[in-house]
C-alpha positions as CSV (number, residue, x, y, z in Angstrom):
1,M,34.2,-37.0,44.9
2,A,31.1,-35.9,42.9
3,E,31.1,-36.5,39.2
4,K,30.9,-33.6,36.9
5,K,27.5,-33.5,35.3
6,E,27.4,-33.7,31.5
7,Y,25.1,-31.3,29.6
8,R,23.8,-32.2,26.2
9,I,21.4,-30.6,23.8
10,K,19.7,-32.1,20.7
11,V,21.0,-30.7,17.4
12,Q,19.6,-32.2,14.2
13,G,18.5,-35.3,16.1
14,Q,21.8,-36.0,17.9
15,L,22.8,-35.2,21.5
16,V,25.8,-32.8,21.5
17,P,27.8,-32.2,24.7
18,V,27.8,-28.5,25.7
19,T,28.8,-26.4,28.7
20,E,26.4,-25.7,31.6
21,E,26.1,-22.1,30.5
22,I,25.2,-23.0,26.9
23,Y,22.8,-25.7,28.2
24,L,20.9,-23.2,30.5
25,T,20.8,-20.5,27.8
26,Y,19.5,-22.9,25.2
27,Y,16.7,-24.2,27.5
28,R,15.7,-20.7,28.7
29,M,15.5,-19.6,25.0
30,N,13.5,-22.8,24.2
31,R,11.1,-22.2,27.1
32,R,10.7,-18.6,26.2
33,E,9.8,-19.6,22.6
34,R,7.2,-22.1,23.8
35,H,5.8,-19.5,26.3
36,L,5.3,-17.0,23.4
37,E,3.6,-19.6,21.2
38,E,1.3,-20.6,24.1
39,K,0.5,-16.9,24.7
40,D,-0.2,-16.4,20.9
41,Q,-2.4,-19.4,20.9
42,A,-4.4,-18.2,23.9
43,H,-5.0,-14.8,22.3
44,G,-5.9,-16.3,18.9
45,V,-2.8,-15.0,17.1
46,F,-1.3,-17.2,14.4
47,S,1.4,-16.7,11.8
48,Y,1.0,-16.7,8.1
49,N,3.0,-19.9,8.0
50,A,0.0,-21.7,9.5
51,L,-1.8,-21.2,6.2
52,D,1.0,-22.8,4.1
53,T,0.2,-25.9,2.1
54,E,2.3,-28.0,-0.3
55,E,1.1,-25.9,-3.3
56,T,0.7,-22.4,-1.8
57,N,2.4,-19.9,0.4
58,G,0.0,-18.9,3.3
59,E,1.0,-15.3,3.0
60,G,-0.4,-15.2,-0.5
61,A,-3.8,-16.1,0.7
62,I,-4.1,-12.8,2.7
63,P,-5.6,-10.1,0.6
64,D,-3.6,-6.9,0.2
65,L,-6.0,-4.1,1.2
66,V,-3.4,-1.3,1.0
67,S,-2.2,-1.6,-2.6
68,P,-4.4,-0.5,-5.4
69,R,-6.0,-3.2,-7.5
70,V,-4.7,-3.8,-11.0
71,E,-8.2,-3.3,-12.4
72,D,-8.4,0.2,-10.8
73,L,-5.0,1.2,-12.1
74,I,-6.0,0.2,-15.6
75,M,-9.3,2.1,-15.4
76,D,-7.6,5.2,-14.1
77,K,-5.2,5.1,-17.0
78,L,-8.0,4.6,-19.5
79,I,-9.9,7.5,-18.0
80,A,-6.8,9.7,-18.0
81,E,-6.2,8.9,-21.7
82,K,-9.8,9.7,-22.6
83,L,-9.6,13.0,-20.6
84,H,-6.5,14.1,-22.6
85,Q,-8.2,13.2,-25.9
86,C,-11.3,15.3,-24.8
87,L,-9.1,18.2,-23.7
88,S,-7.4,18.3,-27.1
89,Q,-10.8,18.8,-28.7
90,L,-11.3,22.1,-26.7
91,A,-10.4,25.5,-28.1
92,K,-6.8,26.8,-27.2
93,E,-8.2,29.4,-24.7
94,E,-10.3,26.7,-23.0
95,Q,-7.4,24.3,-22.7
96,E,-5.2,27.1,-21.2
97,L,-7.8,27.9,-18.6
98,I,-8.3,24.3,-17.6
99,F,-4.5,23.7,-17.6
100,T,-3.9,26.7,-15.3
101,L,-6.7,25.9,-12.9
102,F,-6.3,22.2,-12.6
103,F,-2.8,21.3,-13.6
104,Q,-1.0,24.3,-12.2
105,N,-3.3,24.5,-9.2
106,K,-4.0,28.2,-9.5
107,S,-7.2,29.5,-7.9
108,E,-9.7,31.5,-9.7
109,H,-8.7,34.5,-7.6
110,Q,-5.0,34.2,-8.5
111,L,-5.9,33.9,-12.2
112,A,-8.2,36.8,-12.1
113,A,-5.5,39.0,-10.5
114,E,-2.9,37.9,-13.1
115,T,-5.2,38.3,-16.2
116,G,-7.4,41.2,-15.1
117,I,-10.5,39.1,-16.0
118,P,-13.2,39.2,-13.3
119,R,-13.3,36.1,-11.2
120,M,-16.9,35.3,-11.9
121,T,-16.3,35.5,-15.6
122,L,-13.5,32.9,-15.2
123,H,-15.7,30.8,-13.0
124,D,-18.5,30.8,-15.5
125,R,-16.1,29.9,-18.3
126,K,-14.7,27.0,-16.2
127,V,-18.2,25.7,-15.5
128,K,-19.1,25.8,-19.2
129,I,-15.8,24.0,-20.2
130,L,-16.3,21.3,-17.6
131,R,-19.9,20.7,-18.9
132,T,-18.4,20.4,-22.4
133,L,-15.7,18.0,-21.1
134,K,-18.3,15.9,-19.3
135,K,-20.4,15.5,-22.5
136,L,-17.2,14.6,-24.5
137,M,-16.2,12.0,-21.8
138,E,-19.7,10.4,-22.0
139,K,-19.4,9.8,-25.7
């Protein structure tokens, strides 16, 4: 009579008896994992973990090219504050024109239709105000 074969897998350094089904599944999974690692190695793919050291996390060494830089966010905030200071120095009518065109996103045509002021007149005023704002921003 043939002896029943014992199947064992290594778990935390010790051989543990398992059923034939578990043994086959484990080694198929193990072989699949090795196959994928070999495939990645052949194609030059590596994980961020490969960059890990005792002191640093490898993922932290990869630059984030999607998120805005802190320096850019600060500069944008400073420029926005300066712009609001300069806008407050304009006359009330000039502020209203800029607010309507740029903050309410109305076109010159829409504003001309609403106010009855010719579009070219509005355009000329806008250009003059923007020149003034540019000079104020450069101070």
